[in-house]
N, C-alpha and C positions, 0 to 999 in steps of 0.2 A: 194245659194249655188251658186249663178251665178257669172261669173266676165263679167263685165260693161254692154254686152247683151248677157251673155252667164253665162251657168253653167260649173263651175269645179267639176266633179264627182271625188268621190274620193275611192280608191282602199281600199277594207277590206278584210285584213287576216283572212279567217274565221276560222282558228287554230280549237278550239275542241268547237266551237259553234254549238249549237243543233240545225237541221233541221228535217222538215217533209220529209224522204226521199224515202218513197214508192212510191212514184210517178213516181220518177224518175230513180227510178232500173229498175221499169215494163219497162219503155222506154228505158231504155239503150240499148237496143238492138236491137232495129227497127229504126234508126238513119235515116235520109231522107235528100237528097245532096240538098245545097241550094247556091245558087248564088250571089255574093256579092264583094263589092271593099275594099281592106285591103291595110293598109300602113306595108309592110315587113320592114323595119329599121327606123334611126331616120330621115332619109329624111325627111319622111312622106307624101310620092309620093304616092298617091293610084292606085293601078290599079285592074283588075279582078282577083277574086278569089273563087274558091269551095271549100266548105268544108262542114260540116253535121249539121245538126239539129236534134236535142233527136224527137222520136215518141212522138204524142200524147196523154201523160196520161190520167188518168181518171176524174183530178182536171184542165186539160189542155185545153188552143185553141188555135188553128194554125190561125194565121194572114198573110193573102196575102195583104203585104205592099204597099200602093198607093203611099206613101209621107213619106218623112223624114225630119226635120228642120234640119239644121245646130246650134250648139253651138260652141263657142271658147274652150269647153270640148274636141272636135274633134279636135280641132288643138294641145293641149297640150296633148295628149295622142299619135295622130298620131306621134309626133316628139321627145316623152321622154323627156316630159316638167314637167309633174306632177305626181312624184313618179314612178313608176315602170311600164311601158307599156309591153304588154306580146304579142307581134307578132308572126304570123300576127294580126294587130286591126284592127276590123271592126268597124268602130264607128256608132253612130247615135242613141239619145236617147227622139228624141222627133218625136215618131211613130205613124201613124196614117193607117189604112187598115180597111179590110173586115174579118170578120169571115169566114173560109174555113171548118174547121173541129172544131169539138168539145167535149170532152172527155164524158165517161157514167155518169159522176157524176157533171158536170156542169149545171146549174142553171139561172146565168145568163144570159147568152149570146146564140145565137141561129146562124147557116150557115145564111151569108148574112147580119148580125148585122153590124155597122160601129162602131169602136173600136179604142181608145188611148192604147197605151203604153208607160210610161215615164223614168224616170231619173234609176229608179232598179224594179227588177226583182223576190227579193225574201228578206225573214226576218224570223227571228224565229217563228212568230206568234204566241209567248205565251208570253212576257213579257209583262209590264204596258203600255206602250209604243203602240204595235203591239193591244192590247185588246181594245186603245183607238181610233185607225185609225191613229195612228203617226208613222207610218211602219218607215219612215223617220228616226226616232232618236228610233231604235229597240235596245235595248240593247247590243245585240251580234252584231249589225251590219249590214248593208243592204247588198246585191249582185247586183250589178251596172250592167244597161243593158248592156255594155259593157265594157270590160276590166275589167271585176270581176271574181270571182271562183265560180262557184256555189256548191253545196254541193254533185254534184259527183265527181267534180276534175276538170269540164270541166269549159274552157273559155268561156266567156260569150260574143257572138258579136251581133251587133247593127243591126241598122236600116238603113245601107248603103247595104239592101239587100232583096232577093225577099219575104221573110217570116219570120216569127218568132212564137217559140212556148213560149207559158208563163201560168203560173198558172193563172186561172182566177182572182184570189184575185188582181193582179198588172195590170189589164185591168179596161178600163173606157168607160161608154157607149159614143158616137158623138150623139147629136140629129143626125135626118135623116136628118132635113134641111140644116143643117151647112157644109159649104165647107168642104170636107174632106182636102185642101191642106191649108187652113186657119187655121185648128185644131192644126196642127202639134205646132208651136209654143207655144201653150198654154200649151204642155205636159213639159217643161221645163219653158221657158221665163216666161208663163203665170201665172202659180203657183205659182212660185219665188214670185213676186209682190203681185199676191191675200191674200197669206197665212200671211203675216204679217199684212195687210190691215187691214185682217177681226179679227186678234187676237189682234189688238191696237186699234178695234173700227173707223178705217178709214173710216167707212158707213156710216156718221152721216150726212144728209142733211144739208148742212148751215154752216158745218165746210171747213176747208182753208187747202191745202195743197199742199207742197213742193216738185217738184219733179225734184233732182239733176240729169242732164245727160237724153240724148235725144238719146237713143241706142236700140236696141230689148226689152231689161227690162222695160226703163224709157217711151217710147211709148205705153206700155201696161199699164204703171202706171196711166198716165194720164187718156187712155179712159176706166178704171176700177176707176177712180176718178170722172169722169165727171157721168158715170153710176152711182155711188152713191148719186150723189147730191153736193158734193162739189166744192169749189172757188181752180182752181188750176191754182198754180204758176210752170213754167217751169224756171229751175235754166241753163244756159248754158254756156260754154266759147265762144261759136260761134255765133255771133249775124246771120250769115245766115240759123241757124235754126229757126228764129223766126216765119217768114211769113208759114212754116210747122206744128209749135206748134201750133197757133192759126186759122188758116182755115181751116188745112187738120185733125189736132187732136183734136181740140176743146177746147184748155186751155184756160184759160182765163186771163192769165198773162205771160209775160215772160219778163226775166232779164236777163243780162248778166253780170256773178257771179264776174268779175273782174273789175268793176265798182263800186266803194266804193258809189259812190252817190244812183246810184239804187238799189242797197243793202240797204242803209240806210233809203230809204223810206218803208222798209218790217219791221222796227225795230219791236219786240214782235207782229208780226201778224198774224203767221201760229201757226195752232193748230198741225201739223203732218208736216214729211217729209218723204219723201223715199228718199236713197239713193243708186242711182245703178252705180254711177262712181269707176272704178275699179284703172284708175289712182292715184298716190300721192296728196293728196290736204289738204290744211290746215280745219279744222271744226268749229271754233269758228265764221265765218262771217255767217254760218249758222245757227249755235244755236240763236245767235243773234236775227236771224228773229224769234224763235221759243217762244210762248205766253207762260207765267209760268206754268210750269206744262206737258209743251208741248213734243213730241216724235219725237226722229229722229230713223229711221230704215235703217240701214246698210244688204242692198244683193249683193253690189259690194264688191271688195276684194282688197283694195290696201293694198300697204306693212309694214305699219304703219297706227296708229292714231295718231294726233298730235293736242292736245285742250289745258283750258285752264282749271284746275278743278274747279277755282271759278266761271268760268260760269255754271258747271252744278250745283255748290251746291246752288249758288245765284237766280238762274232761277228755281229750282228743276225738273232739264229737265231729261230723261230717254233717254238713249242710247240703244239701242236693234240691235241684229244680229237676221236672219232668212235665211234659205234657202227653199227646195223645200216643196211642203206640202205632209201630208199621203192622204192615199185613199179617205177617205171621204171627205175631203175639196178637192182635186183634181177632184172627181165628180162633188161635190157644185159647182165648179169653172165653170166647162164645161157647167152644166146646166144653169148656170149663164150665161153665154156668150153666149147661144144659146137662151136664153130667151131676150138677150138684143141686141142681131145682134151686140156683139163685135167681129169686127174680127181686127186682126193683120194685119198691111203694108207687106208683102214680095215679093220678087223674086224668082220665079220658073226658076228653071234649069232643064237641063238633069243630070245624071251622069254621063257625058262624063265630063262635066265642073265643077268636085267637086273640084281638084287641082287646077284651078284658082280661085273658090269662097272661097276657105282656104286662099289663097293669099287673096285677096280682104277683107275677113274677118279681119285679121290680120293690115289690114290698116284701118278698119272701113267703107268699101267702101261697105257700104248696108244700103239699105232704107226698112225694118229697119231688115229683118229676109231672110235668105236664106231659101228656100223649094227646096227639091229636088225630082221630078217627076219620083218616081222609076217605078209607074205601064206602063208609055209609053217608058223611056229609059234604064231600065234596062231588057236587053235580053240575 
């Protein structure tokens, strides 16, 4: 559900969706003051903003936020570019921090635990998808971490803030040895590429993987691919990224996708491709690099897909789309990153620099993910 190196969250109209509401009702009259940064209108300019978080219910934890990653969804919603922005908008859905309070019925977490919160904070918890740990595909729709409408009618506010209260189901354990700042991008960019890689068996050592685009998502796809034992080729329109792809990220091959001769050398050589690019691009040149029965997974969001159906038919090619993962897969991904020391490449900034960072994000001027140091700059 990401655009380029970022994720586009979808506003869910709850309507008659049935949720478990008791926990929220019990806490509704004991809200707590929270400091954040918010956009008030379509200018998208963020500035300090105080608001109330609900009190901790019996199944909730309160997380003191230490860091929050920045995603292109933050641009879209603060500037009113994606469906309806519910101002004031407090963005941020790559949230990490430390448990500071836990409800009476919470069993998975305790005070002091390192935890993460991702792109959604509620679902029906009763449909076939929620039962399978695929809450992001909840039949009744998810409640997004910010700019969503929760069951009690309140607007959700995200991680550009001092703390957040979340039902324990939608929180994740972060290994104690894993740096919190580095964990933040995993909650959106990381899980967005990890989920389809596992679903389509892109974790088979010795297989070959192509990665289109080398931004926030793409660089993590490269790192996962290498951890899975794949031979990884990076496709990019910019030769300037070759050294980073090969020496910093560890890719095995780098191809300038606009160079027809370079592309021809890869004819029918790849088992998989993961496409993280959101700019409009033609697909046939990439499909020609796939082996028979190869798989191309789209996690970016171009305006349209242009390709020759005959190439799919003759090559028995599968094209698939994917958004972020469910709770089970997200926890699995965090544990995998902890075990294999997979660390995103980040630039840490203070909250006071978010407006500049959002402008840089629009220009793709970041290597490869901004992370806000909430703990030390939001006072």
